[in-house]
C-alpha angles and dihedrals in degrees: 000000000000123000092239126023105209119191088225116291117219116212091192118105119257095025117111118240113238126223121281119203133180109243094199092057093044094048092049093048096049090043091056091044094052090046090049095052090050094048096043089053092048094044096047105038097099097036091048092050093050095046101036108011089241114099090198095051096113093037093057092049093046091048088051090051092051094049091046091046093050088051091050093045092048090053092052090051086073096047110097115238087231089063091066091062092067092056097048094116091046089052092054096046094045090050095056093040091057093047090050097044092061089058095055111102110245094025102055113071116216121216122173092351095306123109098209106125139074119204123215106184107295092350129081130185136185109240095197091065092058092038095054091051094048091044096052089048089051092049090050090053093045093047092051093046091051098036095131094053091043091055096045108040144031089232090066090057099043096051096067093033088060089058089052090051092050091052092046091053090055089051091051089057090060082044108243108141093167094055090048093053093046092047094052093043093049094044091048091050089052090052091051091051090050090059109275112166114260096238091053091049093047092045091052092047091053092045092048094051089050091047092048091051091050094049091049091050094051093062124060089203092056094041092053092051091046094051100031093077091063092073112003091167091068087072105016095162099049129019092006097043098101095046098045090050089049093049092049088053092050091046094051091054093066111166105336105007135240094281138271110306095006096104114131098187090064090063096094094298100093113057116220090011094163097042122031094010105038089117089063091055090047089052091050095048100038104021128207090327095060096041090050091056091051091048091051091051091053091045090051092050091050096046092046092052092049091047091052088050092055091046092051091048090051090051091054096254103127097169091052090049092050094049092049092046093046091055092046095050093043098050093041094048096045092045090048092050095047094048091042092053092051090051095047094248096116135030118268111276108167095234120146124236103250113248092359109060122079108257132119099205093047093048096048093049094045092052094044090052089049089053088056091047092053088048089054092052090048093054094044089053091044092052091066089215096105137072094240099093092053091058092072142285134204125208 
């Protein structure tokens, strides 16, 4: 399969160039989406029937989110990357407005001690998901516009990083420690791709690690979540309950799983089975074989995005490179954290597994970002400055 399927570019004047998409990215995305729909349905059947009387309650809403997200992402596929530059101030203002709105009493909806949602009638959405996407896009635009300063002085690095820190503080007020970490890590990676000096990058990484540790230790709630994963069996019915049930599910899956729909842990044992811990149900029903395929799909998506970022940078398209790298780092980091939490390798963070977990806000934002990623691929191919077109096209 070629690296870029181009629906036949014409180099003659007056003929309109047609859309080029990356078949590897599209295949990985749709494979993960289909797997997610199956697993959300399997993991939520009993819970949905008990709570709503409709066993397909979560499946129907997830399917609607997927279709709406695909529509939104397809629309963004036709928005030139250059158009985002004009809306940079609006992206920044919108990001902080969304993060502030959720903290306003009466607007922000609290669930399990966290104020992360806003309800609009029967619908609810998580503003931080949208804000993170818009903010990383803004950071990419800012970094490219001030590339000279970014490469020559520490001030050029700390200005955009201060924006990330301010947004992270608002996320901590929700509280959403995991989202704050992912935002800062992704934004810092974008700054590095844009040309930040290595010493500034390493200094911020060290400072960020120290700051995250300090924030964690100043809250008993966060500290318990950070240390509870080390020995969940010490308190299997309280702080270690989620993780012990997840480990039981993963252990039952063995090599090839117990079969689709045959999970026992999803039957009111494993909390949030269709959201934060959908990977554990996948492991129980499809075993090591199924989870390996999913991990390979995520790895393919990450590596393909980072490869596209490198090609865009070589073609002299820094904004395209930053957007592609930002997506690759974000999806890879969030998938790594979610899977690591399910396996007991990382503290519980409450982050969804992109494209698989149940969640309307997360699904819409992820597919919107993928639409931007495919647009980056199209414009890199259309520029004629990269090696992608020479690798093969089909009409």
